[in-house]
C-alpha positions as CSV (number, residue, x, y, z in Angstrom):
1,M,0.0,0.0,0.0
2,L,1.0,3.6,-0.4
3,V,1.7,5.8,2.6
4,A,2.7,9.5,3.1
5,N,5.6,9.5,5.5
6,Y,6.1,12.8,7.2
7,Y,9.7,14.1,7.8
8,S,8.8,17.8,8.0
9,N,6.2,20.2,6.6
10,K,8.2,20.5,3.4
11,D,9.3,16.9,3.2
12,I,6.5,14.3,2.9
13,R,7.5,11.2,1.1
14,L,5.3,8.7,-0.7
15,E,6.5,5.2,0.3
16,Q,5.3,1.6,-0.3
17,R,4.6,-0.6,2.7
18,P,2.9,-4.0,3.2
19,I,-0.7,-3.8,4.2
20,P,-0.9,-4.3,7.9
21,K,-1.7,-7.8,9.2
22,I,-4.5,-7.9,11.7
23,E,-4.7,-10.2,14.8
24,K,-7.5,-11.3,17.1
25,G,-9.9,-8.5,18.1
26,E,-8.5,-6.1,15.4
27,C,-9.8,-4.8,12.0
28,L,-8.4,-3.5,8.8
29,V,-9.9,-0.3,7.3
30,K,-9.6,1.0,3.8
31,I,-9.3,4.8,4.1
32,H,-11.6,6.8,1.9
33,A,-11.1,10.3,3.4
34,S,-8.6,11.8,5.8
35,G,-8.6,15.5,6.7
36,I,-5.4,17.5,7.1
37,C,-5.4,19.1,10.6
38,G,-3.6,22.2,11.7
39,S,-1.9,20.1,14.4
40,D,-0.4,17.9,11.6
41,L,1.8,20.9,10.7
42,M,3.2,21.5,14.3
43,E,6.8,20.5,13.5
44,W,8.1,21.3,16.9
45,Y,5.6,18.9,18.4
46,R,7.0,15.9,16.6
47,L,10.6,16.6,15.8
48,D,11.6,13.6,18.0
49,K,9.0,11.3,16.4
50,V,9.7,11.6,12.7
51,P,9.5,10.0,10.3
52,V,5.8,9.2,11.0
53,V,2.6,8.6,9.0
54,L,0.1,11.3,10.2
55,G,-3.6,11.6,9.7
56,H,-6.2,11.2,12.4
57,E,-9.4,12.7,10.9
58,T,-10.4,9.6,9.0
59,S,-13.3,7.7,7.6
60,G,-13.3,4.4,5.8
61,E,-14.6,0.9,5.1
62,I,-13.9,-2.3,7.0
63,V,-12.3,-4.8,4.7
64,E,-11.1,-7.5,7.2
65,L,-12.0,-8.5,10.7
66,G,-9.9,-10.4,13.3
67,E,-11.1,-13.4,15.2
68,G,-13.7,-12.5,17.9
69,V,-14.9,-9.2,16.4
70,N,-18.7,-9.7,16.3
71,H,-20.0,-6.2,16.5
72,L,-18.8,-5.2,13.1
73,K,-18.9,-6.7,9.6
74,V,-16.9,-6.4,6.4
75,G,-18.3,-3.5,4.3
76,D,-19.2,-1.3,7.3
77,R,-18.7,2.4,6.7
78,I,-17.0,3.7,9.8
79,V,-15.1,6.4,11.7
80,A,-12.7,5.3,14.3
81,S,-11.1,7.1,17.3
82,H,-7.4,7.2,17.0
83,H,-7.0,7.7,20.7
84,V,-9.3,5.6,23.0
85,P,-9.6,5.9,26.8
86,C,-9.8,2.9,29.1
87,F,-13.1,4.1,30.8
88,E,-11.9,2.6,34.0
89,C,-9.2,4.9,35.5
90,R,-9.8,7.8,37.9
91,F,-9.7,10.3,35.0
92,C,-12.3,8.4,33.0
93,K,-14.6,8.1,36.0
94,R,-14.5,11.9,36.4
95,G,-15.3,12.5,32.7
96,Q,-11.7,13.5,32.0
97,E,-11.1,10.8,29.4
98,T,-8.6,12.8,27.4
99,M,-6.3,12.7,30.5
100,C,-6.4,8.9,30.5
101,K,-3.0,7.3,30.1
102,T,-4.4,4.6,27.9
103,L,-5.8,7.2,25.5
104,H,-2.3,8.6,24.9
105,L,-0.9,5.1,24.1
106,T,-3.5,4.1,21.5
107,T,-3.4,5.0,17.8
108,Y,-3.8,3.8,14.3
109,D,-1.3,1.6,12.4
110,P,0.2,3.4,10.6
111,G,-1.9,6.7,10.2
112,G,-4.7,8.1,8.2
113,F,-2.5,9.3,5.3
114,S,-2.2,5.8,4.0
115,Q,-4.5,3.5,2.0
116,Y,-5.2,1.1,4.8
117,I,-4.9,1.2,8.6
118,R,-5.0,-1.5,11.3
119,L,-7.1,-0.7,14.3
120,P,-5.7,-2.2,17.5
121,E,-8.0,-4.3,19.7
122,I,-9.0,-1.5,22.1
123,N,-9.7,0.9,19.2
124,T,-11.8,-1.8,17.5
125,R,-13.7,-2.6,20.7
126,L,-14.3,0.9,22.0
127,G,-13.7,3.5,19.3
128,V,-15.5,2.4,16.1
129,F,-18.7,4.1,15.0
130,Q,-21.0,3.5,12.0
131,I,-21.4,6.3,9.5
132,P,-25.1,7.2,8.9
133,D,-26.4,6.2,5.5
134,D,-27.0,9.9,4.6
135,M,-23.4,10.9,5.3
136,T,-20.5,10.8,2.8
137,Y,-17.0,9.7,3.8
138,E,-15.7,13.2,3.4
139,E,-18.4,14.5,5.8
140,A,-17.7,11.7,8.2
141,S,-14.0,12.7,8.3
142,F,-15.1,15.9,10.1
143,A,-16.3,13.8,13.1
144,E,-12.9,13.9,14.9
145,P,-12.2,17.6,14.6
146,L,-15.9,18.5,15.4
147,A,-15.7,16.1,18.4
148,C,-12.8,18.3,19.7
149,I,-15.0,21.4,19.3
150,V,-17.9,19.6,21.1
151,R,-15.7,18.8,24.0
152,G,-14.5,22.4,24.3
153,Q,-17.9,23.9,24.2
154,N,-19.2,21.3,26.6
155,Q,-16.4,22.3,29.0
156,V,-17.4,25.9,28.9
157,K,-21.1,25.1,28.9
158,L,-21.7,27.2,25.8
159,G,-25.4,27.5,25.1
160,S,-28.5,29.5,24.2
161,G,-28.2,33.2,24.8
162,D,-24.4,33.4,25.2
163,V,-22.3,36.2,23.7
164,V,-19.3,34.5,22.1
165,A,-15.9,35.7,20.8
166,V,-13.9,33.3,18.6
167,I,-10.3,34.5,18.1
168,G,-8.8,32.7,15.1
169,S,-11.0,31.8,12.2
170,G,-9.2,28.8,10.7
171,I,-11.1,25.6,10.4
172,S,-11.2,25.1,14.2
173,G,-12.6,28.6,14.7
174,I,-15.1,28.1,11.9
175,L,-16.3,24.8,13.5
176,H,-16.6,26.6,16.8
177,I,-18.6,29.4,15.2
178,A,-20.9,26.9,13.4
179,L,-21.5,24.9,16.6
180,A,-22.0,28.0,18.8
181,K,-24.6,29.1,16.2
182,A,-26.3,25.7,16.3
183,R,-26.4,25.9,20.1
184,G,-28.2,29.2,20.1
185,A,-25.5,31.8,20.9
186,E,-27.1,35.2,21.0
187,C,-24.1,36.9,19.2
188,I,-20.8,35.7,17.8
189,V,-17.9,37.9,16.9
190,A,-15.0,36.4,14.9
191,V,-11.4,37.6,14.7
192,D,-8.7,36.9,12.3
193,I,-5.9,38.7,10.5
194,S,-7.1,37.2,7.2
195,K,-10.1,38.9,5.5
196,D,-10.7,35.7,3.5
197,R,-11.1,33.7,6.7
198,L,-13.5,36.3,8.1
199,L,-15.7,35.8,5.1
200,W,-16.0,32.1,6.1
201,A,-16.7,33.2,9.6
202,Q,-19.7,35.3,8.4
203,K,-20.9,32.4,6.2
204,F,-21.1,30.0,9.2
205,G,-22.7,32.3,11.8
206,A,-20.6,35.2,13.0
207,E,-22.7,38.4,13.2
208,M,-19.6,40.6,13.5
209,V,-16.0,40.2,12.3
210,T,-12.8,42.1,12.8
211,E,-9.1,42.0,12.1
212,D,-8.4,43.8,15.4
213,A,-8.7,41.5,18.4
214,N,-8.5,44.6,20.7
215,A,-11.8,45.9,19.3
216,I,-13.9,42.9,20.4
217,G,-15.0,44.3,23.7
218,D,-16.3,47.6,22.3
219,M,-17.9,45.9,19.3
220,L,-19.9,43.6,21.7
221,I,-20.8,46.3,24.1
222,G,-22.1,48.4,21.2
223,K,-24.3,45.5,19.9
224,T,-25.3,43.6,23.1
225,G,-24.5,45.9,26.0
226,Q,-21.8,43.6,27.4
227,K,-18.5,41.8,26.6
228,A,-18.2,38.1,25.9
229,D,-19.6,35.4,28.1
230,I,-17.4,32.9,26.3
231,V,-14.0,33.6,24.7
232,I,-12.6,30.8,22.5
233,L,-8.9,31.1,21.5
234,T,-8.0,28.9,18.5
235,T,-4.6,30.5,18.4
236,G,-1.9,30.5,21.2
237,H,-0.3,33.8,20.1
238,P,0.3,35.9,23.2
239,D,-1.3,39.0,21.7
240,A,-4.4,37.0,20.9
241,V,-4.5,35.6,24.4
242,Q,-4.2,39.0,26.0
243,A,-6.9,40.3,23.7
244,G,-9.1,37.4,24.8
245,F,-8.7,38.3,28.5
246,E,-9.7,41.8,27.7
247,A,-12.8,40.7,25.7
248,A,-14.1,38.6,28.6
249,D,-17.0,40.0,30.6
250,E,-17.4,39.5,34.4
251,G,-18.1,35.8,35.1
252,A,-16.9,34.8,31.6
253,T,-15.0,31.7,30.7
254,I,-12.0,31.8,28.5
255,L,-11.2,28.6,26.5
256,L,-7.6,28.1,25.4
257,F,-8.2,25.7,22.5
258,A,-4.8,25.8,20.9
259,P,-1.2,25.4,22.1
260,S,1.5,27.9,21.7
261,D,5.0,27.5,20.3
262,P,7.6,26.2,22.8
263,D,8.7,28.6,25.4
264,T,5.9,31.1,24.7
265,T,4.6,32.9,27.8
266,V,1.8,35.3,28.4
267,K,1.9,37.9,31.2
268,F,-1.3,39.0,32.9
269,D,-2.4,40.9,35.9
270,I,-3.7,38.5,38.5
271,N,-5.6,41.2,40.3
272,K,-7.3,42.4,37.1
273,L,-8.4,38.8,36.5
274,F,-9.4,38.3,40.2
275,F,-11.5,41.4,40.5
276,K,-13.4,40.7,37.3
277,H,-15.5,38.4,39.5
278,D,-15.1,34.6,38.8
279,R,-13.7,34.6,35.3
280,T,-12.5,31.1,34.4
281,I,-9.6,30.1,32.2
282,T,-9.7,26.5,31.0
283,T,-8.3,24.2,28.3
284,T,-9.4,21.1,26.4
285,Y,-7.4,18.6,24.5
286,A,-8.6,16.0,21.9
287,N,-12.0,14.2,22.4
288,S,-13.6,11.1,23.8
289,P,-15.7,8.5,21.9
290,N,-18.9,10.1,23.3
291,D,-17.8,13.4,21.8
292,L,-17.3,11.6,18.5
293,K,-20.8,10.2,18.6
294,E,-22.3,13.6,19.3
295,A,-20.3,15.1,16.4
296,L,-21.6,12.4,14.0
297,N,-25.2,13.3,15.1
298,L,-24.6,17.0,14.5
299,I,-23.2,16.3,11.0
300,S,-26.0,13.8,10.1
301,N,-28.7,16.3,11.3
302,K,-27.1,19.1,9.3
303,K,-26.7,21.2,12.5
304,V,-23.1,21.8,11.4
305,R,-22.7,22.0,7.6
306,V,-19.3,20.5,7.2
307,K,-19.5,19.7,3.5
308,E,-19.5,23.4,2.7
309,M,-16.2,23.9,4.5
310,I,-14.3,21.7,2.1
311,T,-12.2,23.7,-0.3
312,H,-9.8,21.0,-1.7
313,R,-10.0,17.3,-2.3
314,I,-6.7,15.7,-3.2
315,A,-5.2,12.2,-3.8
316,L,-2.4,10.8,-1.6
317,D,0.3,11.6,-4.1
318,E,-0.7,15.3,-3.9
319,I,-0.3,15.5,-0.1
320,Q,2.7,17.8,-0.2
321,Y,0.5,20.3,-2.1
322,G,-2.2,19.8,0.5
323,F,0.2,20.6,3.4
324,N,1.5,23.7,1.5
325,L,-2.1,24.9,1.2
326,V,-2.8,24.4,4.9
327,Q,0.4,26.0,5.9
328,S,-0.1,29.1,3.8
329,G,-3.7,29.5,5.2
330,L,-4.6,31.7,2.2
331,E,-6.5,29.5,-0.3
332,S,-7.9,26.7,1.8
333,L,-10.3,26.1,4.7
334,K,-10.4,22.3,4.8
335,V,-8.3,20.0,2.7
336,I,-9.4,16.3,2.4
337,V,-7.0,13.6,1.3
338,E,-8.5,10.6,-0.5
339,P,-5.8,7.9,-0.2
340,N,-7.4,5.4,-2.5
341,R,-8.2,7.8,-5.4
342,N,-5.8,8.3,-8.3
343,S,-4.7,11.9,-8.7
344,N,-5.9,11.8,-12.3
345,S,-9.4,10.9,-11.4
């Protein structure tokens, strides 16, 4: 089979490997769609792990089952969690599945930017979900990134009537905007330095947009009489984080949804934060299988219109072009890789 082996953002090599052999309790999946995630381009995060086959926003078809797998059948259209919690440790029992040590040890073999993947026993047992009949493979590949959004918004209890600021309008920001709209947010303001991204933000539910993060508070006060109840930061840039603190109203929650580059620090006035009356700063990482199920339902019910977010569909032998698109951030919103499609088709 063909795989895309990642060495750096500018060095992704197509290589041939044997199709993985499955064992008892496992399954083999033919990948039909695999989204390129912004985290796939975080070179600093994986310098000590390369070369590696990336790709975790996948959907595909089961083509082989190991002994003892009775809840699935060959031909099933599925999405699969690449990280699966144990559901037994203290973190899982508190609903903090993404802190589970097992979750961080589980993954695909080799990765979604390949024609086939082997799902280990625990992933096969706990992390495989059927794709609804009315959903395409490319739509289903959004289940994983949308599940991360679901977990973040559940964490901050975003709901009807909230005033929301989303700082950063790449695909994560757009998904946050779309889900906040579906949950009944009263007003959403989107921020990005790219005018093109702000057009996407408006399309998917932002009532107001700006290139100046420091203008958020005044814009919201002018429209709603208050600052933001929920501030979502999909960028870890220190200036954006500072602006997010300033945009938060009293009693607000600030969600740090993205990491920063190594050694990045943010200075803030503790008293200013303290005397703003119970403002909360929180983070979320990844998602759980339950988040994935909720995301699939949102996509199936057209609450989040993910198909309209796809700007590029490419074959596996075009993946370097896809990474270049995502890294530039100028032409693309979501790039979907179709590993089993010929680039000429």
